[in-house]
N, C-alpha and C positions, 0 to 999 in steps of 0.2 A: 505556455503550452498552446499549440495549435489545437483547435477543436477536433473532435472525432465523433463519428456517428455510431449508433448501436451496431450497424453492420460491420463497420471497420473494427470495432472492439472484438466482436465475435470471431471475425476472420483472422485476428492477430494473436489468438491464444497459442502459446508455445508449450504449455504443460498440461494439456487436456485434449480430450477427443472432441470431434465436431458435435457429438451428441451432448457432451458435458457443457460445451460452450453454448449450445442452443437452450439448454435447460436453466442455465444461470440467469437469474433475473437481474436486469439492469434498471437503474433509476432513470427518471426523466433527465434528459441532458439539456433541457431548455434554459435553465437558470444557472448553469455551471459557470463559475467565474474563471474561464479558461486563461485569461491573461495573468492571473495570480497563481497558477498551478505549475508545478514541475512534473507532476503526474496526477492522474485522476484515479482516486481510489473510492471504492464503494463496498457496502455490505449488502448482501441480498436481503431485501426487506421482509421476505417470508422465511428466512432461515436464521437460526441463531449462530451459525458458524461460517457460512459460505460468503465469499467476497471476491474481489479482484482489484487489479490495478492495471492501468494502461499508461504508457509513456511513449514518446517518440524516440526512436533510436535509428541512426543511419537513414534518416528521412522517411522512416516507416513506423506505423504504430506497432507496438509490441505489448501484448496483454498477458497477464499472469493470473491464474486462478489461485485464490487463497482459501485456507481453511483454518478457522480459529480452533485452537486446541482447548480442551477443558482443563481447568485448574481450580484448585480450591479457592474460595473467596478469602480475602485477607483484608485487614484494615490498613495494610501497608501501601505505600505508593509504588509507582512504577515509572520507568522512563522509556520513551520511544527511542528505539535505536536509530531511527532515521533523522528526526529533527531535534532530539534531545529535550523534548518537552516532558516535564514531570506531570503525572496524572495520579488521581486516586487509583487504586488497583482495579476498580470497576470500569475505569475509562481508558485502560490500556489493554491491548489484546496480544496474546502470543499467537502469531499467525504463521502457519506453515504453507509451503508450496512444494508440490511435486517438482522434481527436476525435469527439464525438457528431455525428450528423446528416450533412448533405451534405459538410461538410469532411472528415469521417472517411472517408466512402465515396470521396472523391477522393484519399485516401492521406495526409492530413495527420495528424501525430502531435505529442505532447508527451512529454517524458521527464524523469526525475529520478533522482538517486542515492538509493537506499533501502536500509534494512536488508535483507539478503538473506532473512531469515526473516519480514520484514514485521511484526515484533513491536515497532514503534516505541513504542506506548503503554506497553508493559512496560518498555522501556529508559528512557523519559522519567520513569516513576514509580520507577525503580531496583528494579523487581521482577525484572528479568533483567539479568545482567551480561554485557557482551561480553568476548571473550577478550583484547582489547587494553586496556591501562590508559588511563583517560580523563583528559583535562586537568581541573584543578580549575575548577569553575564557581562563580560567586558568586550564582547565582539559586537559589531554592528549587524544590521539586517542582511546586508550583502554577504557577510561572512557566514551568517546562520544559514542562508539559502545555499551557499557553496558547500557547507558541511552536509546539508540535507542531500544535495545532488551526489556527493562522493559516497555517502552511506547507501543511498538508493542504488547507485550504479554497482556498488559492491554486491548488494543483494541480488540484483538482476543478473550480474555476471555469474554468480553461483548457480542460479536457476538455469541459465542458458549455456553453461559450460560444455555440456555434451551434445549440443545441438548442431 
């Protein structure tokens, strides 16, 4: 992924107001491993539920605001719908996003189970290991990354459909 700045991220939100984009806290971008990412995802460090992701689409950054939904704690595991990494239930988050445009302003959303730290690209490349032992996969890292991109694109397509 090509690097982005805070200003680029804030200007590229498709599913929130300028005020919401301004209020969402972004992490430091200095040590982000851009070359290993297909998208950059973060959780607002001062919020239990807010977060976002940014990716390049058609040569432009596209940012999506995310909101973690509350759900009861469980001892069960969960799987990220983007990278298919299994996590303990406390390390997977069910994240919702308002749809872009009029549908989002009307309250319509889409949601998916995601790695709680939004580091799906690193898990797909086996550069970060989850705390839970993973089932054996027969696909290589390139196929894992390709699967992540297909699943990410499907989510982004749903968010931006009415844009």
